[in-house]
N, C-alpha and C positions, 0 to 999 in steps of 0.2 A: 202211763209210765214212759213217756218218751224221754224224760230227763235222764233216764237210765241208759240212753244210746250214747255211751261215750266210746269213742274210738281208743284202741289200744295205745296210740301214741299220746292222746290227751290224758288218758288214765295214768300212763307211765310218768308223764310231767307232773301230774298232780300227786302221785305217790312219792315222787322225788321231793317236792316241796313240802309235803306233809311230814315225810320222814326227817327232813331238815329241821322243820319247825319243832317237832316233836323232841328233838334232841337237844334244843337250846332250852333255856330257862323258862320258855313259853309252853303252856300245857298243850297236849295234842295226843291224838291216838293213831299212831302209824300203824300199829298192828291191825287195827280195824280197817284202815285204808289198804292195806295189803290183802287182807282177807276179802274185802269187797271187790277189789281189782281182780283177784284170782277167780272169784265167782263169775265174773263177766268174761274174762280172758284167761282161761286155764292153760291155754297154749302159750302164754307169754310168761311163764313161770320164771325162767333164768334172767331175762331182762328185768322182771319185777324185783326179783331177789337182789340183783346187782344194783339197780338204781336206789332201792329202799336201803340197802347197806351202805351205799355211797352218800346218800343224803344224810342219813343218821349219823354217819362218821364224821361228815363235814360239820354237822351241827355240834357233835361233840367236840371237835377240834376249835369251834368257835368258843365254846365254854372253856377249853383249855387256854385259848388266847386270851380270854377275859381274865382268867386267873393268872396268867403269866404277867399281865400288866398291872395286877393289883399291887399296891405298895406292901412292902414287908412291915408289919407293924412290930415285929420282934425279930430277932435273929433266929434263924432256923435252928441254931445249936441249942436254943433255950427251949424248944418245944419238947415236952415230956414225951410224946409219942414219936418223936423223930427217927429213932433207931427202927421202930416198927414199920413206919412210912418208907424209910430208905431201903429196909430189907425187903418189903414187898413190891415196892416201886411200880413200875409200868403194868406188870401182870395183874395188878388188882383191877385195872380198867377193863378187864374181861366182864366184870359186873357193871360197866357203864350203861347197859341197857336197863337196869334195874330201876323200877319206879322210886322215886324220892332220893335215892342215894346216887344214882348214876350221874346227874348233873353235877352234884357236889363233888364227885370223885373226879370228874373231868377239870372242875375249876381248881380243886386242890392240886392235882397233877400239874396243872400250868403254874400255880403259885409256888410249888415246890421245885419248880424248873426242871422237872423230869423230861427227858429228851423227847422232842416232838415225834420223831419217826417210830421210836419204841411204842409210844403212847398210840399212834394211829394204829399200828399193827395189832395191838391187843384190844383196842376199842372196836376196830373193823371185825376181828374174829368173834368177838362176843355178840356184837350185833348181828353178824351174818348167821350164827347159830340160833339165835333167837328168831330171826325171820324164818329160817329154814323149818324150824319147829312149827311157826304159824302156818306155813305153806303145807306142811305135812298134815296139819290138823284140817286145813281147808279143803 
């Protein structure tokens, strides 16, 4: 089991990259990476939560950016759900951590040209709460 001898620094770097990749359109399990890291290094809870949240939020912003540069195939005024999307806006990104819909929400937020700072704050909050729950379980 020598392969489990991962320093906290190596593990944190790996956790950051796993969290980033898991939040893009690539599949990944950042929750399992966080859980495993905390099993090996329970004393590094807050750095792990911070880096996992940062990496996952930056991955969500990458998806937002991809959506931002998608061409508009129709005018936003013609979308039947436009009022609903505009009404909920950035706060819907509290669900950006959710499997299957989270990436789509980030891309849609960029495509709808929702403000990046508001999107970032709601993404980060939702992702942090999810990771905090994983850490509590671990």
